[in-house]
C-alpha positions as CSV (number, residue, x, y, z in Angstrom):
1,M,6.1,-6.1,-10.2
2,S,7.5,-8.2,-13.0
3,C,8.4,-7.4,-16.5
4,G,7.4,-10.9,-17.6
5,D,10.8,-11.8,-18.8
6,P,12.9,-14.5,-17.1
7,H,15.9,-13.2,-15.1
8,D,18.4,-14.7,-12.7
9,T,17.2,-12.2,-10.1
10,E,13.4,-11.6,-10.1
11,C,12.1,-8.1,-10.5
12,G,10.3,-8.2,-7.1
13,E,13.6,-9.0,-5.3
14,V,15.4,-6.3,-7.1
15,L,12.8,-3.7,-6.2
16,D,12.7,-4.9,-2.6
17,H,16.4,-4.1,-2.3
18,L,16.4,-1.0,-4.5
19,Y,17.0,1.5,-1.6
20,E,19.8,-0.7,-0.1
21,F,21.4,-0.5,-3.6
22,L,20.9,3.2,-3.9
23,D,22.3,3.8,-0.4
24,N,25.3,1.6,-0.9
25,E,24.2,-0.7,1.9
26,M,24.6,-4.0,0.0
27,A,27.4,-6.5,-0.4
28,E,29.3,-6.1,-3.7
29,G,28.1,-9.5,-4.9
30,D,24.5,-8.4,-4.5
31,C,25.1,-5.1,-6.1
32,A,26.6,-6.9,-9.1
33,K,23.4,-9.0,-9.4
34,L,21.2,-5.9,-9.4
35,R,23.4,-4.2,-12.0
36,V,23.1,-7.3,-14.3
37,H,19.3,-7.2,-13.8
38,F,19.2,-3.5,-14.7
39,D,21.1,-4.2,-17.9
40,E,18.5,-6.8,-18.8
41,C,15.2,-5.2,-17.5
42,S,14.2,-1.7,-18.7
43,P,11.2,-1.4,-16.3
44,C,13.4,-2.0,-13.3
45,L,16.1,0.3,-14.7
46,E,13.4,3.0,-15.2
47,K,12.2,2.5,-11.6
48,Y,15.9,2.7,-10.4
49,G,16.4,5.9,-12.4
50,L,13.2,7.5,-10.9
51,E,14.2,6.6,-7.3
52,Q,17.7,7.8,-7.9
53,A,16.4,11.2,-9.2
54,I,14.0,11.5,-6.2
55,K,16.8,10.7,-3.8
56,A,19.0,13.4,-5.5
57,L,16.2,15.9,-5.3
58,I,15.7,15.2,-1.6
59,K,19.4,15.5,-0.9
60,R,19.6,18.9,-2.7
61,S,16.5,20.2,-0.8
62,C,17.3,18.8,2.6
63,G,21.0,18.2,2.4
64,C,21.9,20.8,5.0
65,D,19.7,19.5,7.8
66,D,21.1,16.9,10.1
67,T,18.7,14.1,11.2
68,P,18.2,14.2,15.0
69,A,20.0,11.2,16.6
70,D,16.9,10.1,18.5
71,L,14.7,10.2,15.3
72,R,17.3,8.2,13.4
73,G,17.4,5.6,16.2
74,K,13.6,5.3,16.3
75,V,13.4,4.8,12.5
76,L,16.2,2.2,12.4
77,A,14.6,0.3,15.4
78,R,11.2,0.3,13.6
79,I,12.8,-1.0,10.4
80,D,14.5,-3.7,12.3
81,S,11.3,-4.7,14.0
82,I,9.4,-4.8,10.7
83,R,12.1,-6.9,9.1
84,A,12.2,-9.3,12.0
85,G,8.5,-9.9,11.8
86,Q,8.4,-10.2,8.1
87,R,9.2,-13.4,6.3
88,P,11.2,-13.2,3.0
89,G,8.9,-12.6,0.0
90,E,6.0,-11.6,2.3
91,A,4.3,-8.3,1.5
92,L,4.4,-5.7,4.2
93,V,0.9,-4.8,5.4
94,V,0.4,-1.4,6.9
95,T,-2.8,-0.7,8.7
96,V,-4.0,2.8,9.0
97,E,-6.8,3.7,11.4
98,T,-8.9,6.7,11.0
99,T,-11.5,8.3,13.3
100,V,-14.5,10.0,11.8
101,E,-16.7,12.2,13.9
102,M,-20.3,12.4,12.7
103,A,-22.7,15.1,13.7
104,A,-25.9,13.8,15.2
105,E,-28.6,13.5,12.6
106,P,-32.2,14.3,13.5
107,T,-34.4,11.2,13.8
108,P,-36.6,11.0,10.8
109,A,-40.2,11.5,11.3
110,P,-42.3,8.3,11.2
111,A,-43.9,7.5,7.9
112,P,-47.5,8.4,7.6
113,A,-49.8,5.5,8.4
114,R,-51.3,3.8,5.3
115,E,-54.9,3.4,5.0
116,S,-55.8,-0.2,5.8
117,R,-57.4,-2.2,3.1
118,S,-60.5,-4.2,3.7
119,A,-59.8,-7.9,4.5
120,P,-61.5,-9.3,1.4
121,Y,-59.5,-6.9,-0.9
122,A,-56.2,-7.9,0.7
123,A,-57.0,-11.6,0.5
124,A,-57.9,-11.3,-3.2
125,E,-54.7,-9.4,-3.9
126,A,-52.6,-12.1,-2.0
127,S,-54.3,-14.9,-3.9
128,S,-53.7,-13.3,-7.4
129,A,-50.0,-12.6,-6.5
130,S,-49.5,-16.3,-5.8
131,E,-51.0,-17.5,-9.1
């Protein structure tokens, strides 16, 4: 995403690090760059506000449940493996496989045989088609 205006920090980079910013997992210098960007870019500020609201809603709805330690470890390990295999600026590609079971369809009945044309009629028809 890009708003089309020039910024010191590109919109795509800001949005790539939005959750790190929301979760206070960024260095202060990087946070300052994002704050400057939000001051200049209303589409990114809107996206930030939306994600902040969603995060607050989830916290209110699920705030009392603790995340199981094994689940947290698995998620963090998966994030690390994705980040390790992903080059900077490269889009993350997620492949989803689906299995569809299809009921056996009856074999269609053969088409009725067409009446054969006489050889002279077929030859005349072929010659008029080529003209």
